[in-house]
C-alpha positions as CSV (number, residue, x, y, z in Angstrom):
1,W,-8.8,23.7,-0.7
2,T,-5.3,24.8,-1.7
3,K,-3.6,22.0,-3.7
4,N,0.1,21.3,-4.0
5,V,1.5,21.8,-7.5
6,S,3.4,18.5,-7.3
7,P,2.2,15.0,-6.4
8,V,3.2,13.6,-3.0
9,L,3.9,10.2,-4.7
10,S,4.0,9.2,-8.4
11,P,4.4,6.0,-10.3
12,D,8.0,4.8,-10.7
13,P,8.8,3.1,-14.0
14,R,11.9,1.5,-12.5
15,V,9.8,-0.6,-10.1
16,D,7.6,-3.2,-11.8
17,W,4.9,-3.3,-9.1
18,M,4.4,0.5,-9.1
19,Q,5.2,1.5,-12.7
20,H,1.5,1.9,-13.7
21,G,0.2,3.8,-10.8
22,V,-0.2,4.5,-7.1
23,A,-3.6,5.2,-5.5
24,E,-5.8,5.0,-2.5
25,P,-3.5,6.5,0.1
26,A,-3.7,5.9,3.9
27,L,-1.5,8.1,6.0
28,C,-0.5,7.2,9.6
29,L,1.7,8.9,12.1
30,G,3.9,6.2,13.7
31,P,4.9,6.1,17.3
32,D,8.5,6.8,16.1
33,G,7.4,10.2,14.8
34,N,7.6,9.2,11.1
35,Y,4.7,9.3,8.6
36,Y,3.8,6.1,6.9
37,L,1.9,6.3,3.6
38,F,0.3,3.0,2.7
39,F,-1.0,2.9,-0.9
40,T,-2.2,0.7,-3.7
41,A,0.5,-0.1,-6.3
42,N,-0.5,-1.2,-9.8
43,L,1.5,-3.8,-11.6
44,G,0.0,-3.0,-15.0
45,D,-1.6,-5.0,-17.8
46,D,-3.0,-7.9,-15.7
47,Q,-4.5,-5.3,-13.2
48,K,-2.8,-7.0,-10.3
49,R,-2.7,-4.7,-7.2
50,F,-0.5,-4.7,-4.2
51,I,-0.3,-2.6,-1.0
52,A,3.0,-0.8,-0.5
53,V,4.4,1.7,2.1
54,G,6.6,4.7,2.2
55,R,8.1,6.5,5.2
56,S,8.8,10.2,5.6
57,E,9.5,12.8,8.3
58,S,6.8,15.0,6.7
59,P,3.3,14.1,5.6
60,L,4.1,15.6,2.2
61,G,7.2,13.6,1.6
62,P,9.6,12.9,0.1
63,Y,8.8,9.2,0.9
64,T,11.3,6.4,1.1
65,I,9.6,3.4,-0.4
66,A,10.1,-0.1,1.0
67,S,11.7,-2.4,-1.7
68,S,8.7,-4.7,-1.9
69,P,5.0,-4.5,-1.3
70,V,3.8,-5.2,2.3
71,L,0.7,-7.1,1.3
72,S,-0.4,-9.0,-1.8
73,G,-3.1,-11.5,-2.7
74,T,-2.8,-15.1,-1.7
75,P,-3.3,-17.8,-4.4
76,G,-6.6,-19.6,-3.8
77,W,-7.9,-17.1,-1.3
78,F,-10.7,-14.5,-1.7
79,D,-8.0,-11.9,-2.3
80,D,-6.0,-13.8,-5.0
81,Q,-6.7,-11.3,-7.7
82,G,-5.1,-8.5,-5.7
83,V,-5.4,-6.2,-2.7
84,L,-6.0,-2.5,-2.7
85,A,-7.4,0.6,-0.8
86,P,-5.7,0.1,2.6
87,H,-6.9,1.6,5.8
88,V,-4.3,1.2,8.5
89,V,-4.3,1.7,12.3
90,I,-1.0,1.6,14.3
91,E,-1.7,0.4,17.9
92,Q,1.4,0.2,20.2
93,D,3.0,-3.0,19.0
94,K,0.7,-3.9,16.0
95,L,-0.3,-2.6,12.6
96,R,-3.9,-3.5,11.7
97,M,-5.0,-3.2,8.0
98,W,-8.4,-3.4,6.4
99,Y,-8.2,-3.7,2.6
100,L,-10.5,-4.1,-0.5
101,T,-10.4,-7.0,-2.9
102,S,-12.2,-7.4,-6.2
103,R,-12.9,-10.5,-8.3
104,F,-13.2,-10.3,-12.0
105,E,-14.2,-13.9,-12.8
106,E,-17.2,-15.9,-11.8
107,P,-18.9,-14.7,-9.7
108,A,-18.0,-11.5,-11.5
109,D,-17.6,-8.1,-9.9
110,T,-17.7,-9.1,-6.3
111,H,-15.9,-7.1,-3.7
112,S,-14.8,-8.1,-0.2
113,I,-13.0,-6.4,2.7
114,G,-10.1,-8.3,4.1
115,Y,-8.1,-7.8,7.3
116,A,-4.4,-8.4,8.0
117,E,-2.1,-7.5,10.9
118,M,1.6,-7.5,11.6
119,P,3.9,-6.5,14.5
120,W,5.2,-3.0,14.9
121,P,7.8,-1.7,14.1
122,L,7.9,-2.2,10.3
123,T,11.0,-4.1,9.3
124,V,10.4,-3.6,5.5
125,F,12.6,-0.6,5.5
126,N,15.8,-2.7,6.0
127,A,15.8,-2.6,2.2
128,V,14.5,0.4,0.3
129,L,14.2,1.4,-3.3
130,P,17.1,3.5,-4.7
């Protein structure tokens, strides 16, 4: 392996939901020819996790990051403590995502795999981070 000297994506202290880390990347080549990097974003102290996305013409970036996460936990659901580790497939007019959830309360340390889908193309890039 020959590693790059610089990261492809780093935490951004200006953005509350990714100031403490980015992790678990999933890279997809979109039908529009752009690369989409789905990743876990870490809010910080409460360990809340979100799934966010960046877009680039190159798999190595630089990535334009959508202004808000594309997936978060739903209160009262199995994923209410956060979502992470996306795996994404783009199929014609649909994005399909499998993701991990973890629970840190009773029953403790349980993990589940969730599924979500949304129509293609992504409209989250109407607003992007500065």
